[in-house]
C-alpha positions in Angstrom: 15.0 -53.8 -18.6 13.7 -52.2 -15.4 15.7 -52.8 -12.2 13.8 -52.6 -8.9 15.7 -51.7 -5.8 14.1 -52.0 -2.3 15.5 -50.2 0.7 14.7 -51.6 4.2 15.1 -49.1 7.1 15.6 -51.1 10.3 15.7 -48.2 12.7 12.8 -47.3 15.0 14.2 -43.9 15.6 12.3 -41.1 13.9 15.4 -39.0 13.0 17.4 -42.1 11.9 20.7 -41.2 10.2 20.7 -44.7 8.6 17.3 -44.0 7.1 18.5 -40.6 5.9 21.5 -42.3 4.2 19.2 -45.0 2.7 17.0 -42.3 1.1 20.2 -40.9 -0.5 21.1 -44.3 -1.8 17.7 -44.8 -3.3 17.7 -41.3 -4.9 21.1 -42.0 -6.4 19.9 -45.3 -7.7 17.0 -43.6 -9.4 19.6 -41.3 -11.1 21.4 -44.5 -12.3 18.1 -45.8 -13.8 16.7 -48.0 -11.1 13.1 -47.9 -9.7 13.6 -47.4 -6.0 11.2 -48.2 -3.2 11.6 -47.9 0.6 10.1 -50.0 3.4 10.4 -48.3 6.8 10.1 -50.8 9.5 9.3 -48.0 12.0 6.0 -47.5 10.1 5.1 -51.2 9.6 3.5 -53.2 12.4 5.4 -56.4 11.7 4.7 -58.8 14.6 7.5 -60.7 16.2 8.3 -63.7 14.0 6.6 -66.8 15.1 6.9 -69.9 12.8 3.5 -71.2 14.1 1.7 -68.0 13.2 -0.3 -68.1 10.0 1.2 -65.9 7.3 -2.1 -64.2 6.2 -1.3 -60.9 8.0 -1.9 -58.0 5.6 1.3 -56.3 6.7 3.3 -59.4 6.0 1.7 -59.8 2.6 2.7 -56.2 1.8 6.3 -56.9 2.8 6.4 -60.2 0.9 5.1 -58.4 -2.2 7.8 -55.8 -1.9 10.6 -58.4 -1.4 9.2 -60.3 -4.4 9.2 -57.1 -6.5 12.8 -56.3 -5.7 15.7 -57.3 -7.9 18.1 -56.1 -5.2 17.9 -54.8 -1.7 19.7 -52.3 0.6 19.4 -53.0 4.3 20.0 -50.1 6.7 20.3 -50.7 10.4 21.7 -49.0 13.4 24.6 -50.7 15.2 23.2 -52.0 18.5 25.9 -53.7 20.5 27.8 -54.9 17.4 24.7 -56.2 15.7 21.7 -55.2 13.7 18.5 -53.8 15.2 15.8 -56.1 16.5 13.5 -54.7 13.8 15.9 -55.7 11.1 16.5 -59.2 12.5 12.7 -59.6 12.8 12.3 -58.6 9.2 15.0 -61.1 8.1 13.4 -63.9 10.1 10.3 -63.8 7.9 12.3 -64.5 4.8 14.4 -67.3 3.4 14.4 -68.4 -0.3 12.9 -65.1 -1.4 16.5 -63.7 -1.3 17.9 -66.2 -3.8 19.4 -64.5 -6.9 19.3 -61.0 -5.4 22.2 -58.8 -4.4 22.2 -56.9 -1.1 23.9 -53.7 0.0 24.3 -52.4 3.5 24.1 -49.1 5.4 24.9 -48.9 9.1 24.5 -46.0 11.5 27.3 -46.4 14.0 29.6 -44.5 16.2 32.3 -46.8 15.0 32.4 -48.4 11.5 29.5 -50.7 11.9 31.5 -53.7 10.5 30.1 -56.3 12.9 26.5 -55.2 12.4 27.0 -55.3 8.6 28.6 -58.8 9.0 25.6 -60.0 11.0 23.3 -58.8 8.2 25.5 -60.4 5.5 25.5 -63.7 7.5 21.7 -63.7 7.7 21.4 -62.9 3.9 23.9 -65.6 3.0 21.9 -68.2 5.0 18.9 -67.1 2.9 20.8 -67.6 -0.4 21.3 -63.9 -1.1 24.5 -62.3 -2.5 26.2 -59.4 -0.8 28.4 -56.5 -1.9 31.8 -56.9 -0.1 31.5 -53.4 1.5 28.9 -51.2 3.0 28.3 -47.6 4.0 28.9 -46.5 7.5 27.1 -43.4 8.8 28.6 -41.7 11.9 25.6 -39.5 12.9 25.0 -35.9 12.5 28.6 -35.0 11.6 27.9 -36.7 8.2 25.3 -34.1 7.3 25.3 -30.3 7.1 22.7 -28.1 8.8 20.3 -28.4 5.9 20.6 -32.2 6.0 22.8 -32.6 2.9 25.5 -35.2 3.1 29.1 -34.3 3.3 31.4 -35.0 0.4 32.7 -38.4 1.7 29.3 -39.7 2.5 27.8 -38.5 -0.8 30.6 -40.4 -2.7 30.1 -43.6 -0.7 26.3 -43.4 -1.3 26.7 -43.0 -5.0 29.3 -45.8 -5.2 26.9 -48.2 -3.4 23.9 -47.1 -5.6 25.9 -47.7 -8.8 27.5 -51.0 -7.7 24.3 -52.5 -6.5 22.6 -51.8 -9.8 25.5 -52.9 -12.1 26.3 -56.1 -10.2 22.7 -56.7 -9.2 21.6 -56.7 -12.8 24.3 -59.2 -13.7 23.4 -61.6 -10.8 19.6 -61.3 -11.2 19.9 -61.6 -15.0 22.0 -64.8 -14.8 19.8 -66.2 -12.1 16.7 -65.7 -14.2 18.4 -67.0 -17.3 19.3 -70.2 -15.4 15.8 -70.5 -14.2 14.3 -70.4 -17.7 17.1 -72.4 -19.4 16.5 -75.6 -17.7 20.2 -76.1 -16.8 20.5 -78.8 -14.2 24.0 -78.0 -12.8 23.1 -74.7 -11.2 21.8 -73.6 -7.8 18.8 -71.9 -9.3 17.5 -75.3 -10.5 16.0 -75.8 -7.1 13.6 -72.8 -7.7 11.9 -74.2 -10.8 
């Protein structure tokens, strides 16, 4: 059964280390059998979320289609003052129940560990009924990559671990969620999505 993995890059910086690491996660996921896809918020003219605005914007429809296609997602954001980027927060503001039954992984470009920024993303995802891996990948800038742009051994290992785990555990969660949807079981959270 195909497994679709969507990566969301939340940096507006052209030479984003988080986006670079996200591409590595998606490439590793393809090696593990997933179908990867990347949405770069730097290239998408997503207007600032306004609940009164009609949702017929073509950019929004494209993003909603990508989120609907995904079985799991990896969010990559820089660490801005201990939180996610405004672009990532704006992306998350557009979604809610679309995250139910999906597993999320996290990449954070930070001069520290990016823990609070990843926790902020986890909180937003949890509020939207998504599941989260209990760890993320922190990228500390250019020292993580060699002159040719290849990741160092530690980063490469963390990236492969994230790619593998999001596929393995994402398949379990998504499969059970979909089974519960079609089984007609009443005592499950997924029953609200029938």
